Structure formats: structure tokens, C-alpha cells
Backbone as numpy.savetxt, mean C-alpha at the origin, in Angstrom:
# Nx Ny Nz CAx CAy CAz Cx Cy Cz
-7.50 -1.39 12.81 -6.59 -0.61 11.95 -6.23 -1.44 10.72
-6.30 -0.80 9.55 -6.00 -1.48 8.30 -4.75 -0.87 7.67
-3.78 -1.73 7.38 -2.49 -1.31 6.84 -2.28 -2.02 5.51
-2.05 -1.25 4.46 -1.93 -1.80 3.11 -0.49 -1.73 2.64
-0.01 -2.82 2.06 1.34 -2.88 1.49 1.26 -3.05 -0.02
2.07 -2.26 -0.75 2.16 -2.43 -2.20 3.54 -2.03 -2.70
4.13 -2.89 -3.52 5.26 -2.48 -4.33 4.67 -1.84 -5.58
4.70 -0.51 -5.62 3.96 0.23 -6.65 4.62 0.20 -8.02
5.94 -0.02 -8.04 6.68 0.06 -9.30 6.38 1.37 -10.03
6.42 2.44 -9.29 6.15 3.82 -9.72 4.77 4.25 -9.24
4.76 5.10 -8.24 3.50 5.58 -7.66 2.71 6.39 -8.67
3.38 7.01 -9.62 2.69 7.84 -10.61 1.74 7.02 -11.47
2.07 5.77 -11.76 1.19 4.93 -12.58 0.18 4.15 -11.74
0.53 3.84 -10.51 -0.37 3.05 -9.65 -1.35 3.91 -8.87
-1.16 5.23 -8.90 -1.85 6.12 -7.96 -3.37 6.00 -7.96
-4.02 6.17 -9.10 -5.48 6.26 -9.12 -6.13 4.96 -8.65
-5.61 3.83 -9.10 -6.17 2.55 -8.66 -5.89 2.30 -7.19
-4.72 2.73 -6.74 -4.38 2.57 -5.32 -5.32 3.38 -4.44
-5.63 4.60 -4.85 -6.56 5.44 -4.07 -7.92 4.77 -3.97
-8.39 4.20 -5.05 -9.70 3.53 -5.01 -9.69 2.33 -4.07
-8.61 1.58 -4.06 -8.49 0.46 -3.13 -8.48 0.96 -1.69
-7.73 2.01 -1.44 -7.67 2.61 -0.10 -9.06 3.05 0.36
-9.80 3.68 -0.54 -11.16 4.13 -0.20 -12.10 2.95 0.03
-12.03 1.96 -0.84 -12.95 0.82 -0.75 -12.76 0.02 0.53
-11.52 -0.06 1.00 -11.24 -0.86 2.19 -11.06 -0.01 3.45
-11.25 1.29 3.32 -11.11 2.21 4.45 -9.76 2.03 5.14
-8.70 2.11 4.36 -7.34 1.88 4.84 -6.85 3.06 5.67
-6.11 2.75 6.74 -5.57 3.78 7.62 -4.14 4.18 7.24
-3.35 3.19 6.83 -1.93 3.41 6.56 -1.55 2.65 5.29
-0.76 3.29 4.42 -0.29 2.65 3.20 1.24 2.59 3.23
1.78 1.39 3.05 3.23 1.18 3.00 3.62 0.91 1.55
4.56 1.68 1.04 4.91 1.61 -0.38 6.38 1.26 -0.59
6.62 0.38 -1.55 7.96 0.10 -2.06 8.05 0.56 -3.50
9.26 0.79 -3.95 9.53 1.20 -5.33 8.61 2.33 -5.78
8.67 3.42 -5.07 7.87 4.59 -5.43 8.37 5.25 -6.71
9.66 5.07 -7.00 10.29 5.66 -8.18 10.17 7.18 -8.19
10.11 7.78 -7.02 10.02 9.23 -6.96 11.38 9.86 -7.21
11.36 11.09 -7.67 12.60 11.83 -7.87 13.26 12.11 -6.53
14.56 12.12 -6.55 15.33 12.32 -5.31 14.97 13.63 -4.62
14.62 14.64 -5.38 14.34 15.97 -4.81 12.85 16.30 -4.78
12.01 15.30 -4.96 10.56 15.53 -4.97 9.90 14.84 -3.79
9.09 15.59 -3.05 8.35 15.03 -1.93 7.15 14.25 -2.45
7.02 13.01 -2.00 5.89 12.19 -2.44 4.60 12.68 -1.80
3.53 12.73 -2.58 2.22 13.15 -2.07 1.21 12.02 -2.29
0.32 11.86 -1.31 -0.74 10.87 -1.42 -2.00 11.45 -0.79
-3.01 11.74 -1.65 -4.20 12.45 -1.18 -3.76 13.66 -0.37
-4.41 13.90 0.78 -3.93 14.96 1.67 -3.41 14.34 2.97
-2.88 13.12 2.86 -2.38 12.40 4.01 -0.97 12.87 4.38
-0.55 12.47 5.56 0.83 12.69 5.98 1.70 11.61 5.35
2.83 12.01 4.77 3.69 11.05 4.08 5.12 11.15 4.61
5.68 10.01 4.98 7.10 9.91 5.32 7.75 9.08 4.22
8.67 9.68 3.49 9.24 9.00 2.34 10.76 9.07 2.34
11.35 8.06 1.73 12.80 8.00 1.56 13.07 7.61 0.10
13.39 8.59 -0.75 13.67 8.26 -2.16 15.05 7.63 -2.31
15.23 6.91 -3.39 16.56 6.36 -3.68 17.48 7.49 -4.09
18.68 7.46 -3.59 19.65 8.53 -3.84 20.67 8.08 -4.89
20.84 8.91 -5.92 21.90 8.68 -6.88 21.56 7.74 -8.02
20.44 7.03 -7.93 20.04 6.10 -8.98 18.53 6.14 -9.17
18.07 5.74 -10.33 16.64 5.71 -10.60 15.99 4.51 -9.91
14.67 4.58 -9.79 13.92 3.47 -9.21 13.93 3.51 -7.69
13.52 2.40 -7.09 13.53 2.29 -5.64 12.64 3.29 -4.94
12.95 3.55 -3.69 12.19 4.49 -2.89 11.14 3.79 -2.04
10.99 4.26 -0.79 9.99 3.71 0.12 9.22 4.85 0.77
8.00 4.56 1.21 7.18 5.59 1.85 6.11 4.94 2.71
5.69 5.67 3.74 4.53 5.29 4.53 3.58 6.49 4.54
2.33 6.25 4.14 1.31 7.30 4.06 0.27 7.06 5.15
-0.07 8.13 5.88 -0.92 8.00 7.06 -2.16 8.86 6.92
-3.32 8.26 7.12 -4.59 8.99 7.09 -4.74 9.77 8.39
-4.42 11.04 8.36 -4.47 11.87 9.56 -5.88 12.31 9.92
-6.87 11.91 9.11 -8.26 12.22 9.45 -8.83 11.20 10.43
-8.09 10.15 10.70 -8.51 9.18 11.71 -8.10 9.71 13.09
-9.00 9.60 14.04 -8.74 10.16 15.38 -8.43 9.09 16.42
-8.31 7.83 15.98 -8.10 6.76 16.95 -6.65 6.31 17.08
-5.74 7.00 16.40 -4.32 6.69 16.58 -3.48 7.90 16.18
-2.24 7.91 16.68 -1.27 8.94 16.34 -0.04 8.26 15.76
0.46 8.76 14.63 1.64 8.19 13.98 2.74 9.24 13.89
3.95 8.85 14.26 5.10 9.75 14.18 6.28 9.01 13.55
7.11 9.75 12.87 8.30 9.16 12.23 9.26 8.65 13.30
9.84 7.48 13.04 10.84 6.91 13.92 11.97 6.33 13.08
13.22 6.43 13.54 14.34 5.88 12.77 14.57 4.39 12.99
13.59 3.70 13.57 13.72 2.27 13.83 14.09 1.51 12.54
15.15 0.75 12.60 15.67 -0.07 11.49 16.21 0.76 10.33
16.25 2.09 10.46 16.86 2.90 9.40 18.33 2.50 9.24
18.81 2.49 8.01 20.20 2.12 7.76 20.62 2.64 6.40
21.83 3.12 6.31 22.32 3.67 5.05 22.55 2.58 4.00
22.57 1.32 4.43 22.88 0.23 3.51 21.66 -0.36 2.81
20.46 0.06 3.19 19.25 -0.39 2.50 18.16 0.66 2.67
17.12 0.56 1.85 16.03 1.53 1.89 14.98 1.11 2.91
14.61 2.04 3.78 13.63 1.72 4.82 13.06 3.00 5.41
11.81 2.92 5.86 11.17 4.04 6.55 10.28 3.45 7.64
10.22 4.14 8.79 9.45 3.60 9.91 8.62 4.66 10.62
7.52 4.21 11.24 6.69 5.09 12.06 6.34 4.39 13.37
6.07 5.19 14.38 5.56 4.69 15.65 4.07 4.95 15.73
3.32 3.98 16.20 1.87 4.09 16.33 1.47 4.02 17.79
0.66 4.97 18.22 0.04 4.92 19.54 -1.46 5.06 19.33
-2.23 4.10 19.84 -3.67 4.06 19.58 -4.47 4.49 20.80
-5.77 4.67 20.57 -6.66 5.09 21.66 -6.92 3.98 22.68
-6.42 2.78 22.41 -6.53 1.70 23.39 -5.16 1.37 24.00
-4.25 2.36 23.90 -2.93 2.29 24.54 -1.99 1.25 23.94
-2.20 0.89 22.69 -1.24 0.03 22.00 -0.13 0.90 21.41
1.08 0.44 21.56 2.25 1.16 21.09 3.13 0.19 20.30
3.31 0.45 19.00 4.15 -0.43 18.19 4.72 0.35 17.01
5.70 -0.25 16.36 6.36 0.39 15.22 6.06 -0.37 13.94
5.88 0.38 12.86 5.72 -0.19 11.52 6.92 0.24 10.69
7.58 -0.72 10.07 8.74 -0.43 9.25 8.53 -1.01 7.85
8.84 -0.21 6.84 8.70 -0.64 5.45 10.06 -0.60 4.76
10.74 -1.74 4.68 12.01 -1.81 3.95 11.79 -2.33 2.53
12.75 -2.09 1.67 12.75 -2.71 0.35 14.14 -3.30 0.11
14.17 -4.60 -0.18 15.42 -5.29 -0.48 15.35 -5.80 -1.92
16.15 -5.25 -2.83 16.11 -5.70 -4.23 16.57 -7.15 -4.36
16.27 -7.79 -5.49 16.69 -9.18 -5.71 18.21 -9.33 -5.63
18.63 -10.42 -5.02 20.04 -10.81 -4.94 20.92 -9.85 -4.13
20.32 -8.94 -3.40 21.11 -8.04 -2.54 21.24 -8.69 -1.16
22.09 -9.69 -1.09 22.22 -10.51 0.11 22.78 -9.71 1.28
23.72 -8.83 1.02 24.28 -8.04 2.12 23.23 -7.13 2.74
22.34 -6.58 1.92 21.26 -5.75 2.46 20.34 -6.58 3.35
20.01 -7.80 2.91 19.15 -8.66 3.71 19.82 -9.04 5.02
21.10 -9.31 4.98 21.84 -9.64 6.20 21.83 -8.47 7.17
21.98 -7.26 6.66 21.99 -6.08 7.52 20.61 -5.84 8.13
19.56 -5.98 7.32 18.20 -5.81 7.83 17.92 -6.85 8.92
18.28 -8.09 8.67 18.03 -9.16 9.64 18.77 -8.89 10.95
20.00 -8.43 10.84 20.78 -8.12 12.04 20.13 -6.99 12.82
19.64 -5.99 12.13 18.97 -4.87 12.80 17.67 -5.31 13.48
16.95 -6.23 12.85 15.74 -6.77 13.48 16.09 -7.53 14.75
17.15 -8.33 14.68 17.59 -9.09 15.86 17.98 -8.15 17.00
18.72 -7.10 16.68 19.12 -6.14 17.71 17.91 -5.43 18.30
16.95 -5.12 17.45 15.74 -4.43 17.91 14.97 -5.30 18.90
14.71 -6.53 18.52 13.89 -7.40 19.37 14.59 -7.76 20.67
15.91 -7.85 20.65 16.65 -8.19 21.87 16.64 -7.05 22.87
16.34 -5.84 22.41 16.33 -4.66 23.29 14.98 -4.46 23.96
14.05 -5.37 23.74 12.71 -5.33 24.36 11.99 -4.01 24.08
12.06 -3.59 22.85 11.38 -2.37 22.42 9.92 -2.69 22.07
9.12 -1.66 21.68 7.72 -1.93 21.34 7.59 -2.97 20.23
6.41 -3.57 20.15 6.15 -4.56 19.10 6.48 -3.98 17.72
6.80 -4.87 16.81 7.28 -4.46 15.49 6.48 -5.15 14.39
6.10 -4.36 13.39 5.47 -4.88 12.17 6.35 -4.48 10.99
6.86 -5.46 10.28 7.69 -5.21 9.09 6.87 -5.57 7.87
6.68 -4.60 6.97 5.89 -4.83 5.75 6.68 -4.30 4.56
7.12 -5.21 3.69 7.88 -4.76 2.55 8.19 -5.89 1.57
8.59 -5.50 0.38 9.06 -6.45 -0.63 10.50 -6.79 -0.30
10.71 -7.98 0.25 12.05 -8.40 0.66 12.69 -9.33 -0.37
11.96 -9.67 -1.41 12.46 -10.62 -2.41 13.02 -11.87 -1.75
12.36 -12.29 -0.68 12.80 -13.44 0.11 11.79 -14.58 -0.06
12.26 -15.70 -0.57 11.40 -16.85 -0.81 11.70 -17.97 0.18
10.63 -18.56 0.70 10.78 -19.67 1.64 9.56 -20.58 1.53
9.77 -21.86 1.75 8.65 -22.80 1.79 7.72 -22.47 2.95
8.26 -21.79 3.96 7.47 -21.47 5.15 6.29 -20.56 4.82
6.43 -19.67 3.84 5.30 -18.81 3.45 4.83 -19.12 2.04
4.98 -20.41 1.68 4.31 -21.01 0.52 4.93 -20.70 -0.83
6.21 -20.35 -0.86 6.91 -20.36 -2.14 7.21 -21.81 -2.52
7.37 -22.08 -3.81 7.66 -23.45 -4.22 9.14 -23.80 -4.05
9.97 -22.79 -3.74 11.37 -23.02 -3.42 11.90 -21.85 -2.61
13.02 -22.07 -1.95 13.64 -21.01 -1.14 14.79 -20.37 -1.91
15.16 -19.16 -1.49 16.38 -18.53 -2.00 17.22 -18.07 -0.81
18.38 -17.52 -1.09 19.30 -17.14 -0.01 18.69 -16.08 0.89
18.01 -15.10 0.31 17.37 -14.05 1.12 16.32 -14.66 2.03
15.58 -15.64 1.52 14.58 -16.31 2.34 15.20 -17.06 3.50
16.33 -17.71 3.26 17.03 -18.44 4.32 17.50 -17.49 5.41
17.97 -16.31 5.00 18.48 -15.33 5.97 17.36 -14.81 6.85
16.26 -14.38 6.24 15.17 -13.81 7.04 14.47 -14.89 7.85
14.42 -16.11 7.33 13.82 -17.22 8.09 14.65 -17.52 9.34
15.96 -17.48 9.20 16.84 -17.68 10.35 16.66 -16.57 11.37
16.49 -15.33 10.88 16.22 -14.19 11.75 14.92 -14.39 12.52
13.92 -14.90 11.85 12.62 -15.13 12.49 12.72 -16.20 13.56
13.55 -17.22 13.32 13.75 -18.27 14.32 14.38 -17.69 15.58
15.34 -16.78 15.40 16.03 -16.18 16.54 15.14 -15.21 17.31
14.30 -14.48 16.61 13.53 -13.40 17.23 12.10 -13.80 17.59
11.62 -14.90 17.03 10.24 -15.30 17.26 9.24 -14.59 16.37
9.74 -13.77 15.43 8.82 -13.08 14.52 8.06 -14.07 13.65
6.86 -13.67 13.27 5.97 -14.54 12.52 5.60 -13.92 11.18
5.47 -14.75 10.16 4.99 -14.28 8.85 3.48 -14.47 8.82
2.74 -13.38 8.54 1.28 -13.44 8.56 0.66 -13.45 7.16
1.47 -13.58 6.12 0.90 -13.70 4.77 -0.03 -14.90 4.69
-1.00 -14.83 3.79 -1.99 -15.90 3.66 -1.56 -17.00 2.69
-0.31 -16.95 2.22 0.21 -17.99 1.34 -0.06 -17.77 -0.13
-0.78 -16.70 -0.48 -1.09 -16.41 -1.87 0.06 -15.63 -2.52
0.32 -15.85 -3.80 1.38 -15.10 -4.49 1.14 -13.59 -4.40
2.20 -12.85 -4.24 2.09 -11.39 -4.16 2.62 -10.72 -5.42
2.97 -11.51 -6.40 3.36 -10.97 -7.71 2.56 -11.70 -8.78
2.00 -10.94 -9.69 1.08 -11.51 -10.68 1.80 -12.47 -11.63
1.05 -13.50 -12.02 1.52 -14.49 -12.99 2.76 -15.24 -12.52
2.95 -15.31 -11.22 4.04 -16.09 -10.64 3.50 -16.80 -9.40
4.33 -17.62 -8.79 4.00 -18.26 -7.52 4.78 -17.61 -6.38
5.35 -16.44 -6.63 6.23 -15.80 -5.65 5.47 -15.11 -4.53
5.83 -15.43 -3.31 5.33 -14.72 -2.13 6.51 -13.95 -1.56
6.65 -12.69 -1.96 7.85 -11.92 -1.59 7.53 -10.59 -0.90
6.29 -10.13 -1.00 5.86 -8.93 -0.28 5.33 -9.40 1.07
6.16 -9.26 2.09 5.93 -9.97 3.35 5.41 -9.08 4.47
4.66 -9.71 5.36 4.18 -9.07 6.59 4.72 -9.90 7.76
5.69 -9.33 8.47 6.33 -10.00 9.60 6.02 -9.24 10.88
5.68 -9.96 11.94 5.31 -9.30 13.19 5.95 -9.99 14.39
6.15 -9.24 15.46 6.63 -9.82 16.70 5.48 -10.54 17.41
5.80 -11.55 18.23 4.75 -12.36 18.86 3.77 -11.56 19.71
4.24 -10.45 20.30 3.40 -9.69 21.21 2.18 -9.06 20.58
2.17 -8.94 19.26 1.02 -8.33 18.59 0.28 -9.35 17.71
0.77 -10.58 17.72 0.17 -11.61 16.86 -1.30 -11.85 17.16
-1.66 -11.83 18.44 -3.06 -12.10 18.80 -3.99 -10.95 18.44
-3.43 -9.83 17.98 -4.25 -8.70 17.56 -4.54 -8.71 16.05
-3.93 -9.64 15.34 -4.14 -9.72 13.89 -5.50 -10.35 13.61
-6.36 -9.59 12.93 -7.68 -10.11 12.55 -7.59 -10.89 11.24
-6.84 -10.34 10.29 -6.62 -11.05 9.04 -5.49 -10.38 8.26
-4.90 -11.16 7.37 -3.89 -10.64 6.45 -4.22 -11.24 5.09
-4.64 -10.38 4.16 -5.23 -10.85 2.91 -4.48 -10.31 1.70
-4.16 -11.19 0.78 -3.59 -10.78 -0.51 -4.75 -10.45 -1.44
-4.81 -9.20 -1.89 -5.97 -8.72 -2.66 -5.78 -8.99 -4.15
-5.75 -10.27 -4.50 -5.45 -10.69 -5.87 -6.49 -10.20 -6.86
-7.71 -9.95 -6.40 -8.80 -9.54 -7.29 -8.82 -8.04 -7.54
-7.96 -7.30 -6.87 -7.91 -5.84 -7.04 -6.83 -5.46 -8.05
-7.25 -4.78 -9.11 -6.31 -4.37 -10.16 -5.56 -3.12 -9.75
-4.27 -3.13 -9.99 -3.44 -1.95 -9.79 -2.30 -2.04 -10.79
-1.86 -0.92 -11.30 -0.84 -0.93 -12.36 0.54 -1.20 -11.78
0.73 -2.44 -11.39 2.00 -2.94 -10.87 2.00 -4.45 -11.05
3.17 -5.03 -11.16 3.27 -6.49 -11.22 2.97 -7.11 -9.86
3.00 -6.29 -8.82 2.78 -6.79 -7.47 1.32 -6.62 -7.06
0.94 -7.35 -6.02 -0.43 -7.37 -5.52 -0.47 -6.77 -4.12
-1.50 -6.00 -3.84 -1.66 -5.40 -2.51 -1.85 -6.49 -1.45
-1.27 -6.26 -0.28 -1.48 -7.11 0.88 -2.08 -6.24 1.98
-3.22 -6.67 2.53 -3.93 -5.88 3.54 -3.87 -6.58 4.90
-3.28 -5.88 5.87 -3.20 -6.37 7.25 -4.20 -5.61 8.10
-5.03 -6.34 8.84 -5.96 -5.70 9.77 -5.64 -6.15 11.19
-5.39 -5.18 12.07 -5.07 -5.48 13.46 -6.07 -4.80 14.38
-6.45 -5.49 15.43 -7.44 -5.00 16.38 -6.73 -4.26 17.51
-6.32 -3.03 17.23 -5.53 -2.27 18.20 -6.17 -0.94 18.56
-7.31 -0.63 17.98 -7.99 0.64 18.25 -9.32 0.40 18.95
-9.65 1.29 19.87 -10.90 1.18 20.61 -12.08 1.52 19.72
-11.91 2.54 18.89 -12.98 2.99 18.00 -12.48 3.00 16.56
-13.41 2.87 15.63 -13.11 2.96 14.21 -13.76 4.23 13.68
-12.98 5.28 13.52 -13.56 6.56 13.14 -12.84 7.16 11.96
-13.58 7.96 11.22 -13.01 8.78 10.17 -13.73 10.12 10.20
-13.01 11.17 9.91 -13.60 12.51 10.04 -13.75 13.20 8.70
-13.50 12.48 7.63 -13.58 13.12 6.32 -14.12 12.14 5.30
-14.92 12.63 4.37 -15.48 11.77 3.33 -14.37 11.25 2.44
-14.59 10.04 1.92 -13.61 9.45 1.02 -13.55 10.23 -0.29
-12.37 10.34 -0.83 -12.18 11.01 -2.11 -12.24 10.00 -3.24
-13.12 10.25 -4.20 -13.25 9.36 -5.35 -12.32 9.83 -6.46
-11.68 8.89 -7.12 -10.78 9.20 -8.22 -11.29 8.50 -9.47
-11.57 9.28 -10.51 -12.03 8.70 -11.77 -10.86 8.06 -12.49
-11.05 6.82 -12.94 -10.01 6.12 -13.68 -10.25 6.31 -15.18
-9.91 7.48 -15.68 -10.18 7.83 -17.07 -9.40 6.96 -18.05
-8.28 6.40 -17.57 -7.50 5.55 -18.46 -8.21 4.24 -18.79
-9.28 3.93 -18.05 -10.02 2.69 -18.30 -11.29 2.91 -19.12
-11.61 4.15 -19.44 -12.84 4.45 -20.16 -12.75 3.97 -21.61
-13.79 3.30 -22.07 -13.90 2.91 -23.48 -14.59 4.07 -24.20
-13.78 4.99 -24.74 -14.33 6.22 -25.30 -15.17 5.95 -26.56
-14.81 4.95 -27.34 -15.61 4.63 -28.54 -17.00 4.17 -28.13
-17.06 3.33 -27.12 -18.35 2.85 -26.62 -19.16 4.00 -26.03
-18.46 4.89 -25.30 -19.13 6.07 -24.71 -19.73 6.94 -25.81
-18.97 7.16 -26.90 -19.44 7.99 -28.01 -20.67 7.37 -28.67
-20.61 6.06 -28.93 -21.73 5.39 -29.57 -22.98 5.44 -28.70
-22.81 5.19 -27.39 -23.95 5.18 -26.49 -24.53 6.58 -26.34
-23.67 7.60 -26.29 -24.14 8.98 -26.17 -24.94 9.40 -27.39
-24.43 9.05 -28.57 -25.14 9.40 -29.80 -26.49 8.68 -29.87
-26.52 7.43 -29.43 -27.77 6.68 -29.43 -28.78 7.31 -28.47
-28.32 7.64 -27.27 -29.21 8.24 -26.28 -29.73 9.60 -26.74
-28.85 10.40 -27.35 -29.25 11.71 -27.82 -30.27 11.59 -28.96
-30.03 10.63 -29.85 -30.96 10.42 -30.97 -32.34 10.02 -30.46
-32.37 9.12 -29.47 -33.65 8.70 -28.90 -34.33 9.86 -28.19
-33.55 10.68 -27.51 -34.13 11.81 -26.79 -34.74 12.82 -27.75
-34.02 13.09 -28.86 -34.53 14.03 -29.85 -35.80 13.50 -30.51
-35.83 12.19 -30.75 -37.00 11.58 -31.38 -38.22 11.64 -30.49
-38.00 11.45 -29.20 -39.12 11.40 -28.25 -39.44 12.74 -27.61
-38.63 13.76 -27.89 -38.86 15.06 -27.26 -40.15 15.67 -27.77
-40.91 16.26 -26.88 -42.24 16.77 -27.22 -42.21 18.07 -28.00
-41.16 18.85 -27.88 -41.12 20.14 -28.58 -39.69 20.60 -28.76
-39.54 21.60 -29.65 -38.21 22.17 -29.88 -37.72 22.94 -28.67
-38.64 23.33 -27.78 -38.23 24.05 -26.57 -37.33 23.19 -25.69
-37.59 21.88 -25.69 -36.76 20.98 -24.90 -35.32 20.99 -25.40
-35.16 21.03 -26.72 -33.83 21.06 -27.30 -33.11 22.34 -26.92
-33.82 23.49 -26.99 -33.22 24.77 -26.64 -32.83 24.82 -25.17
-33.68 24.25 -24.31 -33.36 24.23 -22.88 -32.07 23.45 -22.63
-31.93 22.31 -23.30 -30.72 21.52 -23.15 -29.52 22.27 -23.69
-29.72 22.95 -24.80 -28.65 23.72 -25.44 -28.11 24.78 -24.49
-29.04 25.52 -23.86 -28.63 26.55 -22.90 -28.03 25.94 -21.64
-28.57 24.80 -21.20 -28.08 24.15 -19.98 -26.62 23.73 -20.13
-26.28 23.26 -21.32 -24.91 22.81 -21.55 -23.96 23.97 -21.82
-24.49 25.19 -21.82 -23.63 26.36 -22.00 -23.09 26.50 -23.39
-23.87 26.07 -24.36 -23.40 26.09 -25.73 -23.82 27.35 -26.47
-24.49 28.26 -25.79 -24.85 29.53 -26.41 -24.46 30.66 -25.48
-24.35 31.88 -26.01 -23.96 33.03 -25.19 -25.15 33.57 -24.41
């Protein structure tokens, strides 16, 4: 199972590149921070199932988890695990065809919101002490620690690191920065020990372009018996990247060469009719 995390900084601008990444890596689940969706608008992602929590009363923020329902090797359902009115979070329960049962939670903690981090950490501690299913936390926590390769720690990092010491949770980031042009590792993947041995890899996709200051993090866990998909991948054209001047020059050159080398005027008329340029 492949789970992708991204702080999109507005899903509307990151969408097309994100879809291509999802297709290229055959992603099963996408966890999103800062969707910037309207409070009264349901977030859509391809034709997947989406559980979203927009920010209420203010612009920005918002979290969502998008699930590829065309996969037949797992079932995902909404769960209120770690939900709290004091911070943004959304969670799902996963049951796989190999009888693995665990929860994925995607919180977003803005910079310097120490009380929100304290509340999230307390909720994680309460969750793990209750011996509930394994937990995967994937989100931009704005928490810096030397433990996951930041060059310095901050208060949020100290809080979540202390939580991890109490609960045994592990950070599976690969130590690479998750925000472009910085050394910050703040988009974190935290897991309970019971699922740690199922992690195949956790990779920061620094080479993949997406219209966000943040970088995608891809977690792959070996929790499914089969790897199946029942629908062809949807390709999205990135028209915003097209060099239209170059396209125009190349098209004119190709057309000129074709006209020069064409054996008869009939070829031109056939092309004319083919392009629907005559009645």
C-alpha cells in the first residue's frame, strides 16, 4: 500500500501535478494539508472517495484524505480517531485483504501553535495507551527536531518528541527536507511500533515538481496480500507547462516541410477536410 503526504498550499494549484505523481507511483491514499478549500465546498480528487475537513471561519488550512476506491485489496472508512475541535485533523480506518487493521490520521498544526501541538500529543498518548489498532500519523506538524534531521529543534518538535518517547511511536522520514529551499523536515510520518516492520520505505520525492513549497512524502507499507487496481490511470495534461511559442514554431516548420514534400494537392485537401476546416 502506498500513502502519499503533501501540504498542497491550495489543492486548486497543486492538483494536476499531484494527479500525475499519484498515477506515476500508483498511490492508494493521498493525505493533504492546507487544501485551502471553501468552507462550504466539498473537495474532489479524481473520482476517489474523499474525507475532508475545511477550516471554519478563516481562509487557508483544511485537511483531507483521498482514497482510491478502485483498489480491491483494502477497505477504508472514516473514523473520528484524534479528531478535536482545537486543531485540524481527519482520520480513516484501514482493513486489508491480509487482515491488517490500522488507522491513518492527517493533522495540520500551523507554526507556533503550541497549544494545538500539546493537544494532539495528548490525544496520541491517550490513543496508544488504550491499546487500539496501530496508528499512522501523516501531516505537516511544523515540528523540528534533530531526531529527524533538522539542524535545530523548536518547541513543537520537543513536544512531539516527548510524546514519541512516551508512546514508542517512530518517525519514518528519510531525513530529507520536506520544504523546498530549506533544511526543514516538518511534514512527518509517525507510526506505532506494531506496524514498523511493515514499512518498506518512506521517501521524500524531492525530484517531483508540484506547485507547493512543500515536497511529497511517500510511505509504502506491506499490509496487502495482493496489489490490484481495477481502473486505468487517468492522465492529466499540464497545459500550464507548455511552451506555446516553441509549439507554434515547430508546428509551422513541420507543416511547411509537409507541404513541400507532399506529392499532390489532394493531400492538402484531405488534411483540410480531416481537420474539419470545411463544411
